[in-house]
Structure formats: C-alpha cells, structure tokens
C-alpha positions as CSV (number, residue, x, y, z in Angstrom):
1,X,70.3,86.0,149.5
2,X,66.5,86.3,149.3
3,X,66.0,82.6,150.2
4,X,67.2,83.2,153.7
5,X,64.5,84.7,156.0
6,X,64.0,85.3,159.6
7,X,65.9,85.0,162.9
8,X,66.5,81.6,164.5
9,X,67.7,80.9,168.1
10,X,69.0,77.7,169.6
11,X,67.0,77.0,172.7
12,X,68.8,75.5,175.6
13,X,67.2,73.6,178.5
14,X,68.6,73.7,182.0
15,X,67.4,71.2,184.5
16,X,64.2,70.6,182.5
17,X,63.4,74.3,182.2
18,X,64.0,76.9,179.6
19,X,67.5,78.3,180.2
20,X,68.1,81.9,181.1
21,X,70.3,82.4,178.0
22,X,67.4,81.2,175.8
23,X,65.1,83.9,177.2
24,X,67.7,86.5,176.5
25,X,68.2,85.2,173.0
26,X,64.4,85.4,172.4
27,X,64.4,89.0,173.7
28,X,67.3,90.0,171.4
29,X,66.1,87.9,168.5
30,X,62.7,89.5,168.7
31,X,64.1,92.9,168.2
32,X,66.2,91.8,165.3
33,X,63.2,90.1,163.7
34,X,61.0,93.1,164.1
35,X,63.7,95.4,162.6
36,X,63.9,93.1,159.6
37,X,60.1,92.7,159.4
38,X,60.6,88.9,159.5
39,X,59.7,86.0,161.8
40,X,61.5,84.7,164.9
41,X,61.8,81.0,165.3
42,X,63.6,78.6,167.8
43,X,65.1,75.2,167.6
44,X,64.5,72.7,170.4
45,X,66.6,69.6,170.4
46,X,66.3,66.9,173.0
47,X,64.2,64.0,174.3
48,X,60.6,64.6,175.3
49,X,61.0,68.4,175.1
50,X,57.8,69.2,173.1
51,X,56.1,70.6,176.2
52,X,58.6,73.5,176.3
53,X,57.6,74.8,172.9
54,X,54.5,76.5,174.4
55,X,56.8,78.5,176.7
56,X,59.1,79.5,173.9
57,X,56.2,80.8,171.9
58,X,55.0,82.7,175.0
59,X,58.4,84.4,175.1
60,X,58.1,85.7,171.5
61,X,58.8,83.0,169.0
62,X,56.5,82.7,165.9
63,X,57.7,79.1,165.2
64,X,59.4,76.3,167.2
65,X,61.2,73.5,165.4
66,X,61.4,70.4,167.5
67,X,63.8,67.4,167.1
68,X,62.7,64.7,169.5
69,X,64.8,61.6,169.8
70,X,65.8,59.2,172.7
71,X,69.4,59.6,171.5
72,X,69.2,63.3,172.3
73,X,68.6,62.9,176.0
74,X,72.0,64.2,176.9
75,X,74.1,66.7,174.9
76,X,76.5,64.9,172.5
77,X,78.2,67.1,169.9
78,X,77.8,64.8,166.8
79,X,74.2,64.0,167.4
80,X,73.1,67.6,168.2
81,X,75.2,68.8,165.3
82,X,73.4,66.5,162.8
83,X,70.0,67.6,164.2
84,X,70.8,71.3,163.9
85,X,72.2,70.9,160.3
86,X,68.9,69.3,159.2
87,X,66.8,72.0,160.8
88,X,68.8,74.9,159.6
89,X,69.0,73.6,156.0
90,X,65.2,73.2,156.0
91,X,64.3,76.5,157.7
92,X,67.0,78.6,156.0
93,X,67.1,81.4,158.6
94,X,68.9,84.7,157.7
95,X,70.3,84.9,161.3
96,X,71.2,82.1,163.7
97,X,71.9,82.8,167.3
98,X,73.3,80.6,170.1
99,X,74.3,81.3,173.7
100,X,77.9,81.7,174.7
101,X,77.6,78.6,176.9
102,X,79.5,75.4,177.0
103,X,77.1,73.8,174.5
104,X,77.0,76.9,172.3
105,X,80.7,77.3,172.2
106,X,81.1,73.6,171.3
107,X,78.3,73.5,168.7
108,X,78.5,76.8,166.9
109,X,81.9,76.5,165.1
110,X,81.2,73.0,164.0
111,X,77.7,74.0,162.8
112,X,79.2,77.0,160.9
113,X,81.7,74.8,159.2
114,X,79.0,72.3,158.1
115,X,76.8,75.2,156.8
116,X,79.8,76.8,155.0
117,X,79.3,80.0,156.9
118,X,81.1,82.0,159.6
119,X,80.4,82.6,163.2
120,X,81.4,85.4,165.7
121,X,81.7,84.2,169.3
122,X,81.0,86.0,172.5
123,X,79.0,88.9,171.2
124,X,77.6,91.6,173.5
125,X,75.6,93.5,171.0
126,X,73.7,92.8,167.8
127,X,72.1,95.1,165.3
128,X,71.0,95.3,161.7
129,X,72.7,97.2,158.9
130,X,69.6,98.4,157.1
131,X,71.2,98.9,153.8
132,X,72.4,95.3,153.4
133,X,70.1,93.7,156.1
134,X,73.3,92.1,157.4
135,X,73.8,91.3,161.1
136,X,76.3,93.6,162.9
137,X,78.0,91.5,165.6
138,X,79.9,93.4,168.3
139,X,82.3,91.7,170.8
140,X,85.1,92.6,173.2
141,X,88.6,92.2,171.8
142,X,92.1,92.6,173.3
143,X,91.0,91.3,176.6
144,X,88.0,93.6,176.8
145,X,90.0,96.8,176.1
146,X,88.1,97.5,172.9
147,X,85.0,96.6,171.0
148,X,85.0,95.3,167.4
149,X,82.1,95.1,165.0
150,X,81.9,92.3,162.5
151,X,79.8,91.9,159.3
152,X,79.8,89.3,156.6
153,X,78.0,88.2,153.5
154,X,77.7,84.5,154.5
155,X,74.4,83.0,155.3
156,X,73.0,82.1,157.8
157,X,74.7,84.9,159.8
158,X,75.8,83.3,163.0
159,X,76.7,84.5,166.4
160,X,77.0,83.4,170.0
161,X,75.8,85.8,172.7
162,X,77.2,86.4,176.1
163,X,74.9,85.8,179.1
164,X,73.3,89.0,180.4
165,X,74.1,91.0,177.3
166,X,70.5,91.3,176.3
167,X,67.3,91.9,178.3
168,X,65.2,88.7,178.5
169,X,61.9,88.5,176.7
170,X,58.7,89.1,178.6
171,X,56.4,86.2,178.8
172,X,52.9,86.6,177.3
173,X,50.8,83.4,177.4
174,X,48.3,84.9,174.9
175,X,50.9,84.7,172.1
176,X,50.2,82.1,169.3
177,X,52.7,80.3,167.3
178,X,53.4,77.2,165.2
179,X,55.2,74.0,166.3
180,X,57.0,72.0,163.7
181,X,58.2,68.5,164.4
182,X,61.3,67.4,162.3
183,X,62.4,63.9,162.0
184,X,66.1,63.3,161.9
185,X,67.5,59.8,161.3
186,X,70.1,59.4,164.0
187,X,72.3,56.5,164.8
188,X,74.3,56.1,168.0
189,X,77.3,55.2,165.8
190,X,77.4,58.8,164.5
191,X,78.5,59.9,168.0
192,X,82.2,59.7,168.6
193,X,81.7,60.1,172.4
194,X,80.0,58.1,175.0
195,X,78.7,59.3,178.4
196,X,79.9,56.9,181.1
197,X,78.4,58.7,184.0
198,X,77.1,62.0,185.3
199,X,78.1,63.6,188.6
200,X,76.4,66.7,190.1
201,X,78.6,68.9,192.3
202,X,76.6,70.4,195.1
203,X,77.0,74.2,195.3
204,X,75.6,76.5,198.0
205,X,74.1,79.9,197.2
206,X,73.4,81.5,193.9
207,X,75.3,80.8,190.7
208,X,77.8,83.3,189.6
209,X,76.1,83.7,186.2
210,X,72.8,84.6,188.0
211,X,74.2,86.9,190.7
212,X,73.2,90.6,190.7
213,X,76.2,91.4,192.8
214,X,79.6,89.6,192.7
215,X,82.4,90.2,195.3
216,X,85.6,89.0,193.7
217,X,88.9,88.5,195.5
218,X,92.4,88.3,194.0
219,X,95.9,87.4,195.0
220,X,96.0,90.2,197.6
221,X,93.3,88.4,199.7
222,X,96.2,86.2,200.9
223,X,94.4,83.1,202.1
224,X,91.3,81.0,202.1
225,X,90.3,82.7,205.4
226,X,90.3,86.0,203.6
227,X,87.6,84.7,201.2
228,X,85.4,83.7,204.1
229,X,85.4,87.4,205.0
230,X,84.1,88.2,201.5
231,X,81.3,85.6,202.0
232,X,80.0,87.6,204.9
233,X,78.9,90.3,202.5
234,X,76.8,87.8,200.5
235,X,74.7,87.2,203.6
236,X,73.7,90.8,203.6
237,X,73.3,91.4,199.9
238,X,70.5,89.4,198.3
239,X,71.4,87.7,195.0
240,X,75.1,88.0,195.6
241,X,78.0,85.6,195.2
242,X,81.7,85.4,195.6
243,X,84.2,85.1,192.7
244,X,87.9,84.8,192.4
245,X,90.8,85.5,190.1
246,X,92.9,82.7,188.5
247,X,95.8,83.5,190.9
248,X,93.5,82.8,194.0
249,X,92.2,79.6,192.4
250,X,95.7,78.4,191.5
251,X,96.8,79.0,195.1
252,X,94.1,76.6,196.2
253,X,92.2,79.1,198.4
254,X,88.9,78.6,196.5
255,X,87.6,76.1,193.9
256,X,88.1,76.8,190.2
257,X,84.3,76.8,189.7
258,X,84.2,80.4,190.9
259,X,87.1,81.6,188.7
260,X,86.3,84.7,186.6
261,X,88.3,85.7,183.6
262,X,89.4,84.7,180.1
263,X,90.0,81.1,181.2
264,X,87.1,81.1,183.8
265,X,83.6,82.3,183.8
266,X,82.3,85.4,182.0
267,X,79.8,87.4,184.1
268,X,77.9,90.7,183.8
269,X,76.3,91.6,187.2
270,X,74.8,94.9,188.1
271,X,77.6,95.5,190.7
272,X,81.1,93.9,190.6
273,X,83.1,94.5,193.8
274,X,86.8,93.8,193.0
275,X,88.8,93.3,196.2
276,X,92.6,93.1,196.2
277,X,93.0,92.3,192.6
278,X,95.1,94.1,190.0
279,X,92.6,94.1,187.1
280,X,94.7,92.3,184.5
281,X,93.3,92.1,181.0
282,X,92.8,88.4,181.3
283,X,90.6,88.9,184.4
284,X,88.7,92.0,183.0
285,X,87.8,89.9,179.9
286,X,85.5,88.0,182.3
287,X,83.8,90.9,184.0
288,X,84.0,93.9,181.6
289,X,80.2,93.6,181.0
290,X,79.4,94.5,184.6
291,X,77.2,97.6,185.0
292,X,79.2,99.1,187.9
293,X,82.6,98.1,189.0
294,X,83.8,99.0,192.5
295,X,87.5,98.5,193.4
296,X,89.4,98.2,196.6
297,X,93.2,98.1,196.2
298,X,96.2,99.5,198.1
299,X,98.1,100.2,194.8
300,X,96.8,103.5,193.3
301,X,98.3,102.5,190.0
302,X,96.5,99.2,189.7
303,X,94.7,98.7,186.4
304,X,91.4,98.0,188.1
305,X,91.0,101.7,188.9
306,X,91.0,102.4,185.1
307,X,88.0,100.1,184.8
308,X,86.1,100.9,188.0
309,X,83.4,103.5,188.4
310,X,84.1,103.8,192.1
311,X,87.4,103.0,193.9
312,X,89.0,103.1,197.3
313,X,92.8,103.1,197.7
314,X,93.7,101.2,200.8
315,X,94.5,97.9,202.5
316,X,91.4,95.7,202.0
317,X,91.8,94.3,205.5
318,X,90.9,97.8,206.8
319,X,88.6,99.1,204.0
320,X,86.4,96.0,203.6
321,X,85.5,95.5,207.2
322,X,84.4,99.1,207.4
323,X,82.4,98.7,204.2
324,X,80.8,95.6,205.6
325,X,79.8,97.4,208.8
326,X,78.2,100.1,206.8
327,X,76.2,97.6,204.8
328,X,75.0,96.0,208.1
329,X,73.9,99.4,209.4
330,X,72.0,100.1,206.2
331,X,70.4,96.7,206.1
332,X,69.1,97.2,209.6
333,X,67.3,100.3,208.6
C-alpha cells in the first residue's frame, strides 16, 4: 500500500483550547512518524478554528488539515464524519489516530466503516512492525487482566488511544509546518440529530481525567458521609480527586460523573488509592493503567490486592484516618 503515507491524528478542541488527548496523540504520533521516516499531520474540524493550527504545528505536526464551516460549531456525528472522510481520502495517511474520548468513540467506528478499514479501540500502546510497516495496536482485554496486540493489512490503520497512555508532545514554537484548508460541502440535512440546548454542570476541583492522584471509594465506604472523609485527602494532595465504584454511585452516595470502571470513566493517574473496594474486573478495567495502586481493604482475599503495589489489610475507618494524619504531618514539614 505505497499510496498510503504518514501518520494522521484527529485534533480535539476542549473549551476553545487544544485538548490534552490531542497533545498526547501528537507525542505518540511523532514517534510513529519518525520510526517510519514519514510525516505527522493533524485534522482540525470545527468553526473558526484556524488559529489553533499554529499550536498543533508547535507540538510536532508537519501539516494541519483544516475544515472550517459554521455547521461544525458543535460536534454532530454525521457532519464531522463527512468532513473526516473527505480529508482522509485526500490525504491518504498510513495511520489514523483518535482519542478514546466520547467524540473519538462515536466517530472512529463509523469512519472506519466508511473507509472500508478496521479500528482498534482503547489502545494503551502503539508501535511499528518494521518488516511490514504495520501498526501494532495493544489494548487491555478481559477487563484489564491481559494485553492483546492487534495487527491488520487494512489502510488507513486506525486506533483510538486511551488518555494518559502516551507522554504529551513538548511545545516548540520554532517549528514550521504547512496549513491546508479543505472545503467540504455540508448541508444541515445531512445531520440526523439536532442540538436543542447545551447545559454545563458545575464541578468543583480537578477533573478525574486530569488528576495525578485519585482516591476511590467502593461499597465498603458505607455512606455519602464516608466519601466526605475521602475528600479531606484531596485538600492535602495537590492535583487529586475522588472517584467511586459503580456500586457506590448506584447507592446514590456520589454522582455518576465520578464513576470509574468499564461503564464509567477510564483513568490513569500516577497514584490510585483504592479504599474499601473489592477490585472487580469491571472496575479494574477503568484504572488498570494507573502507575501505582494502593489498596485498603479488610478482606485479605480481595482481588484489589492482586492489582495493588502497596496494600493494607484492615478496616478503612481505622486505617484511612491514620493515613490522613500522617499525610498532614508530612505536609506541615
């Protein structure tokens, strides 16, 4: 497939800025492009987004393809899909990467179908098979209990990448690149959905996806008041946030927006403190990428201890307050 060249990433914009996942895709994509000896490019789809192209180039892209259209002000599957198909068919990248985000998960399978190719979702590692120049896509399977590597002969070779699986690119404003505007004839009638309104939910503190440390409580916490105790630790640890298992969310103790697991959010913090949770495969699928897992559980046979690097067997009502006091002492010098 000599007609397919280079690595392309789908650039996402969050609140008018380049999304964190995009910087990570640029970092990972740059390594793949260098390994192949080919170019790295990005696709920017939206309304009045041209000014972000310069930042994308500073983060390592050789080219930025831009689709600017008033109909693309908000994400709508059919309109963004049509735009991406046009760009990819024109650029013909060897590799196409998207983030494992709500937009990426929605767009990637539809795009793969339209391009007559395949896509591997939720990858945590990407590399090149130098004999075939194919993309090796590695992802967790069986609820995070094993890793599987996928390879195919379809082009472009597509994957979505889990947040925090790759180091972000380093910005260098001296980098030079090319910006290519692409005109896509879009009609509102193409879209099968209509946005009637947009509501922003106010949230205090750092987002789970951005937290360096996450303190997660499970069914064993016992009540909403128990989670307030976990929140005390976030006041001492900079860049930390509280998470919860599905059982705790279903009980109504905390909002579903902080649920971690197969049916919740997928996170990969530096430190993951698991308090009074068993460590089911469904939950571990959402946090298996954590650098260090610390567990507190009174059941020595709990599965969480198989996943944790450090663990304490004991009642969290006794262990956690002692842990909190120690952190307080250390923070005071």
